[in-house]
C-alpha positions in Angstrom: -18.9 28.9 34.2 -19.2 29.1 37.7 -17.1 28.4 40.4 -17.5 25.5 43.1 -16.8 24.3 46.4 -15.2 27.6 47.7 -12.3 28.7 45.6 -11.8 25.8 43.7 -12.0 26.5 40.1 -15.0 25.0 38.4 -13.8 21.2 36.6 -14.3 23.1 33.0 -11.7 26.0 33.6 -9.2 23.3 35.6 -5.6 22.5 34.3 -6.7 18.9 34.1 -9.8 19.6 31.7 -7.4 21.6 29.8 -4.7 18.9 29.6 -7.8 16.1 28.3 -9.0 18.4 25.8 -5.2 18.9 24.4 -4.8 15.0 24.9 -8.1 14.2 22.8 -8.2 17.1 20.1 -4.2 15.9 19.2 -5.9 11.6 18.8 -8.8 13.4 16.8 -6.1 15.1 14.8 -4.2 12.0 14.3 -7.0 9.3 13.2 -8.7 12.1 11.1 -5.5 13.0 9.0 -5.1 12.6 4.9 -9.0 12.5 5.3 -11.5 15.0 3.4 -10.6 18.4 4.8 -14.4 18.8 5.9 -14.9 15.6 6.7 -12.4 15.8 9.4 -13.5 19.2 10.0 -16.6 18.3 11.2 -15.5 15.5 13.3 -13.3 17.1 15.1 -15.8 20.1 15.6 -18.1 17.1 16.9 -15.5 16.3 19.1 -15.0 20.0 20.7 -19.1 20.3 21.3 -18.7 17.1 22.5 -16.1 18.2 25.5 -17.3 21.6 25.7 -20.6 19.7 27.1 -19.0 17.5 29.0 -17.3 20.5 31.1 -20.5 22.0 31.6 -22.4 19.0 33.0 -19.2 18.6 35.4 -19.5 22.2 36.4 -23.2 21.8 37.3 -22.4 18.7 38.9 -19.6 20.6 40.9 -17.1 17.4 40.1 -13.6 18.1 40.4 -11.6 18.7 37.6 -9.2 15.5 38.3 -12.6 13.9 38.2 -13.5 15.1 34.8 -10.3 14.7 33.4 -10.5 10.8 34.3 -13.9 10.8 32.5 -12.8 12.4 29.2 -9.9 10.2 28.8 -12.0 7.4 29.6 -14.3 8.2 27.4 -11.9 8.4 24.7 -9.6 5.1 25.6 -13.2 3.0 25.1 -13.7 5.2 22.0 -10.8 4.2 20.1 -11.8 1.1 18.2 -15.1 3.0 17.0 -12.9 6.2 16.0 -10.6 3.6 13.7 -13.7 2.3 12.6 -14.6 5.3 11.4 -11.6 6.3 9.5 -11.8 3.5 7.8 -15.4 3.6 6.5 -14.2 7.3 5.2 -11.3 5.9 3.6 -13.3 3.2 1.9 -16.3 5.6 0.6 -13.8 7.6 -0.8 -12.2 4.8 -2.6 -15.3 3.8 -4.1 -16.3 7.1 -5.6 -13.0 8.3 -6.4 -10.9 6.0 -8.3 -7.5 5.2 -7.2 -6.3 5.2 -10.6 -7.5 8.7 -11.6 -5.3 11.0 -12.8 -1.3 11.4 -13.5 1.3 8.8 -12.2 -1.3 6.8 -11.2 -4.0 6.8 -14.3 -5.1 4.4 -15.9 -2.9 4.6 -19.0 0.0 2.9 -16.3 -1.9 0.5 -14.9 -2.8 -0.8 -18.7 1.2 -0.3 -19.5 2.1 -2.3 -15.8 -0.6 -5.5 -17.0 1.0 -5.7 -20.5 4.5 -5.6 -19.2 3.6 -8.0 -16.7 1.7 -10.4 -19.1 4.5 -10.1 -21.7 7.1 -11.8 -19.0 4.7 -14.0 -17.9 4.2 -15.3 -21.4 8.2 -15.4 -21.7 8.5 -17.8 -18.7 5.2 -20.2 -19.8 6.9 -20.5 -22.9 10.3 -21.7 -21.3 8.4 -23.9 -18.7 6.8 -25.8 -21.8 10.1 -26.1 -23.8 12.0 -27.4 -20.5 9.2 -30.0 -19.2 10.0 -32.1 -22.2 13.8 -32.0 -21.4 13.4 -32.3 -17.7 11.1 -35.6 -18.6 13.9 -36.8 -20.9 16.2 -36.3 -17.8 18.8 -33.9 -19.7 21.3 -32.3 -17.4 20.8 -28.6 -18.8 19.3 -26.7 -17.3 19.0 -28.3 -14.1 15.7 -30.0 -12.7 16.1 -26.6 -9.6 15.9 -24.1 -12.8 12.6 -25.3 -14.3 10.8 -25.9 -10.9 11.8 -22.7 -9.5 10.8 -20.7 -12.6 7.2 -22.8 -13.1 7.1 -21.8 -9.2 8.3 -18.1 -10.1 5.6 -18.1 -13.1 2.9 -18.8 -10.6 3.5 -16.4 -8.3 3.6 -13.8 -10.8 0.5 -15.2 -12.3 -1.2 -14.9 -8.6 0.2 -10.8 -8.7 -0.8 -10.1 -12.5 -4.7 -11.4 -10.9 -4.3 -8.6 -8.0 -3.1 -6.3 -10.8 -6.5 -6.1 -12.8 -8.2 -5.4 -9.9 -8.4 -1.9 -9.1 -8.7 -2.5 -5.0 -5.8 -4.7 -4.9 -4.0 -3.0 -7.9 -1.2 -2.0 -5.5 -0.6 -5.2 -3.7 -0.3 -6.7 -7.5 2.6 -3.9 -8.4 4.3 -4.9 -5.2 4.4 -8.9 -6.1 5.2 -7.9 -9.6 8.4 -5.9 -8.9 9.5 -9.1 -7.1 8.0 -12.1 -9.2 8.8 -10.4 -12.7 12.4 -10.1 -12.4 12.9 -13.9 -11.2 10.9 -15.3 -13.9 13.3 -13.0 -16.5 16.0 -14.4 -14.4 15.0 -17.7 -14.4 14.3 -17.9 -18.2 17.0 -16.5 -19.5 19.1 -19.1 -17.2 17.4 -21.4 -19.1 17.1 -20.4 -22.8 20.6 -19.8 -22.7 21.1 -23.9 -23.0 18.1 -24.7 -25.1 17.0 -22.2 -27.9 19.5 -21.3 -30.3 17.6 -18.6 -31.6 18.1 -16.8 -28.1 21.5 -17.5 -28.4 22.0 -16.1 -31.9 20.1 -12.7 -30.5 22.7 -12.8 -27.2 25.6 -13.1 -29.0 24.0 -10.6 -31.5 24.0 -8.1 -28.8 27.8 -9.0 -27.4 29.1 -8.1 -30.8 28.3 -4.6 -30.1 30.8 -5.0 -27.0 31.9 -7.4 -24.7 29.6 -6.0 -21.5 26.5 -4.7 -24.0 24.3 -7.8 -23.0 25.6 -7.0 -19.6 24.8 -3.4 -19.4 21.2 -4.2 -21.0 20.2 -6.8 -18.7 21.1 -5.2 -15.9 19.4 -1.9 -17.0 16.2 -4.4 -17.2 16.3 -5.6 -14.0 16.5 -2.5 -12.4 14.4 -0.5 -14.0 11.5 -3.0 -14.1 11.0 -3.3 -10.0 12.0 0.2 -9.5 8.9 0.6 -12.3 6.1 -1.5 -10.3 7.3 -0.6 -6.9 6.6 3.5 -7.6 3.2 1.8 -9.1 2.4 0.2 -6.1 3.8 3.5 -3.3 1.5 6.0 -6.2 -2.0 3.3 -6.1 -1.5 2.6 -1.7 -4.8 3.3 -0.3 -3.9 6.0 1.7 -1.8 8.3 -0.8 -4.5 7.7 -3.6 -7.2 9.2 -0.9 -4.6 12.4 -0.2 -4.1 13.1 -4.0 -8.2 12.7 -4.5 -8.9 15.5 -2.6 
């Protein structure tokens, strides 16, 4: 590198140039985070080489450091959409080649268990709705029409969540939905079955016979564990975490 314009330092040696390079490097480190180290390293090396070439070109043209800094920052700003698109493409490519459910907590076994539990809860809700509809049509006071309608809506939403849960790309979203709607289906179903099912009442009374608070403890434990289980799966299956775990 050579100096130009008398004592003025060459652009590639100016504080303005170094400041611009640092900012671009930080941006590159940010949008290449959590990617494959080799892919991210190649991208940052490419940017470093490009910045060096731009500095050399500014030296040859005799540009000022401030002009070179503005040029670098303007190029970086214009390239942000392309940088983000590049990141999304690399994440999508990684997800296609490495299944998010390939290991550990997010493995296939957990997915099967999650689908089975959600399907059982949905089956309970659908069966309960089937028992409530004739009562609602006869104008029975118990359970209320509001409970029947709420259970039907919750079952429909849980069915949508179950569909998302069976697809790899939307599995994390399905797990999050199940965490919300499975407890709702259980709550409405238990409330309704207590009014219309003698068999359910017998089982509930049998549990209560072991102790006055046994039923409440079992019920609240179930309502607490079910959403936590599916929320943990949603976090484990979230795309960025899955891509990081597959490295």
